[in-house]
N, C-alpha and C positions, 0 to 999 in steps of 0.2 A: 235408504228410502226407496231404492229400486224395487224391493219386494212389495212395498206398499203400493207403488204405482202399478205394478203388474197385477196385484190383487184387485185394484180399482178397475183395471181394464177387463179382467176376467175373474169374477168372484169364485169360480169353480176350478181355478188353476191348481194343479197338484204340486207337491214338493219336488217331485221328479222333474216336472216341466220347468219349475223355477230354477232348479239346479242346472238344467240344460241351457236355459236362456242366460243366466247370470254367469255360469261357468265356475261354480263352486260345488263342493260335495253336498249331497242330500243331507248329511249329518249337520253341516254348517248351516244349511237353509233352515233345518228344524231348530237349531240353537237360536238363530236370528228370530225366527217366528216366536219361539218361546219368550224371548226378550221383548218383542213387540207386544205380545199378549200381556205380559206382566206390567208393561208401561201403559196398557189400556189403549194402544194404537190400533190393534186389530182384534177381532173376535171371530171364533169359529161358531157358526150357527149350524146345528144339526150334526149328523154323524160324519165320520171320516169319509165314508163312501158317498153318501148322498147330500152332504152338507155343502156350505159355501162360506167364503170369507167376507167379513164386513169390516170396512175401514170405519172406525169410530169418528165422532166429531173431533176429538183430539188429533187423530191421525190426519184428518183433512186439514186442520189448522196447521199442523207441523209441516205438511207438504207445501202449503202456501208460504209459511214463514221461512222455510228453507230457501226459497227463491228470493227472499228479501235481504239475505246476508246476515251475518252475525251468528252468535250461538244462542239459540232460544231454548229455554227450559221452563217447564211448568212447576211452579212452587206454590202450594196452598191456594190453588185455583187461579193463579195469575201466570201469564206467559211473560217471562223476563228475557230481555236481550242483554246478555252480560257484556257485550262489547260496546254498546252505546247507552247502557243503563235505561232502556226503554221498558215500559210495562204495558200489557194489554190484558184487560179483563174481558173474558168471553164466557 
């Protein structure tokens, strides 16, 4: 979630800058971003050069839930906490 937090702070952050801050390769950053995009957590708006990152509603919810503890997953529109069997419909 460090990538998401950095994108939230600077929507125009580059993969190179993310790599420098987090301390992993640019290739690993790109793989993580690809995964975040597939999960609907972040979106790229505009072009590579002039675009920006947008953290989606699900990305914002995940950041909040991460701080509440447990393992949260979105299944069929519901956020489920598998450690406490809690559900949250948003």
